[in-house]
C-alpha positions as CSV (number, residue, x, y, z in Angstrom):
1,M,-37.4,-57.3,60.1
2,A,-33.8,-58.6,59.5
3,D,-31.8,-57.7,56.6
4,H,-32.1,-60.3,53.6
5,E,-29.2,-62.6,52.8
6,V,-28.5,-63.0,49.1
7,Q,-25.8,-65.1,47.4
8,V,-24.5,-64.1,44.1
9,R,-23.4,-67.7,42.9
10,V,-21.3,-68.0,39.8
11,T,-19.8,-71.1,38.5
12,S,-15.9,-71.7,38.4
13,E,-16.2,-72.3,34.7
14,T,-18.0,-69.1,34.0
15,L,-15.5,-67.1,36.1
16,R,-12.8,-68.8,34.1
17,R,-14.3,-67.8,30.6
18,S,-15.0,-64.1,31.8
19,A,-11.6,-63.9,33.1
20,E,-10.1,-65.1,29.7
21,A,-12.5,-62.8,27.6
22,R,-11.7,-59.6,29.8
23,G,-8.2,-60.2,30.0
24,V,-8.1,-60.5,33.8
25,V,-4.9,-61.5,35.5
26,S,-3.8,-61.4,39.0
27,E,-1.2,-59.1,40.3
28,Q,0.2,-62.0,42.0
29,P,2.0,-64.7,40.5
30,G,0.4,-68.1,40.6
31,I,-3.2,-67.0,41.3
32,A,-5.6,-68.5,38.9
33,P,-7.8,-66.2,36.5
34,E,-11.0,-66.9,38.4
35,V,-9.7,-66.1,41.5
36,A,-8.5,-62.5,40.0
37,A,-12.2,-62.5,38.6
38,I,-13.9,-63.3,41.8
39,E,-12.0,-60.5,43.6
40,Q,-12.9,-58.0,40.9
41,L,-16.7,-59.3,41.1
42,H,-16.8,-58.7,44.7
43,E,-15.3,-55.2,44.7
44,A,-17.9,-54.3,41.9
45,L,-20.7,-55.8,43.7
46,D,-19.7,-54.0,46.8
47,A,-19.4,-50.7,44.9
48,A,-22.8,-51.2,43.4
49,V,-24.8,-52.3,46.5
50,E,-23.1,-49.8,48.7
51,G,-23.3,-47.1,46.1
52,T,-26.8,-47.4,45.4
53,G,-27.6,-47.4,49.3
54,V,-29.4,-50.9,49.0
55,G,-27.0,-52.7,51.2
56,G,-23.7,-54.2,51.7
57,T,-21.6,-57.2,50.9
58,D,-19.6,-59.7,53.0
59,D,-16.7,-61.7,51.7
60,F,-16.7,-64.1,48.9
61,D,-16.0,-68.1,49.3
62,E,-15.4,-70.9,46.9
63,F,-17.6,-73.9,47.1
64,D,-17.2,-77.4,45.0
65,D,-18.0,-76.2,41.4
66,Y,-19.3,-72.4,42.2
67,W,-18.0,-69.1,44.0
68,V,-20.4,-66.8,46.1
69,V,-20.3,-63.3,47.1
70,W,-22.8,-62.5,50.0
71,L,-25.3,-59.6,49.8
72,F,-26.9,-58.1,52.8
73,G,-30.0,-55.5,52.5
74,P,-33.8,-54.7,53.5
75,D,-34.7,-55.5,50.0
76,V,-33.9,-58.6,47.8
77,D,-35.4,-57.1,44.7
78,A,-33.1,-54.1,45.1
79,L,-30.0,-56.2,46.0
80,V,-30.5,-58.3,42.9
81,A,-31.2,-55.2,40.7
82,A,-28.0,-53.5,42.1
83,A,-25.9,-57.0,41.2
84,R,-27.5,-57.6,37.8
85,G,-25.7,-54.7,36.2
86,V,-22.3,-56.0,37.6
87,V,-23.1,-59.5,36.3
88,V,-23.9,-58.2,33.0
89,E,-20.8,-56.1,33.0
90,H,-18.5,-58.9,34.2
91,R,-19.8,-61.3,31.2
92,L,-21.4,-63.9,33.7
93,M,-25.0,-63.9,32.5
94,D,-24.7,-67.8,31.6
95,G,-23.5,-69.0,34.8
96,A,-24.3,-66.6,37.5
97,Y,-27.8,-66.3,39.6
98,A,-28.7,-65.1,43.0
99,F,-30.0,-67.3,45.9
100,V,-32.0,-66.1,49.0
101,T,-30.6,-67.7,52.0
102,D,-31.6,-66.0,55.3
103,P,-34.8,-67.7,56.6
104,N,-35.2,-65.1,59.4
105,A,-35.6,-62.5,56.9
106,G,-39.3,-63.4,56.0
107,D,-39.0,-63.5,52.4
108,F,-40.8,-66.1,50.5
109,R,-38.1,-66.7,48.2
110,V,-35.8,-68.5,50.9
111,G,-33.9,-71.4,49.2
112,R,-35.1,-70.3,45.8
113,R,-32.8,-69.3,43.0
114,I,-33.5,-66.0,41.1
115,D,-32.1,-65.7,37.6
116,F,-30.4,-62.4,36.7
């Protein structure tokens, strides 16, 4: 069976509020706080998912009103559990959720939102 693909989706507004609450600033001038926050989130998710041995991450991307970090691994529940602690730590619970996207992985939750 193929690895599952799970998106961690976070609204831009939630990232901005989280960045302000946590004092996140970019080391590069002119970079918005939410961009610095998604970079930190990506690094933390990568450490959590790879550190627990449940999978890996891919890059992040911005869509209309939310950001996505992709997670890959053999177990959707393990990926979501690894991501949950990071989402809580980064104060993103009110605007973040997981979304199962890989139809080839054979999970019944494809196309469904999973709340943290």
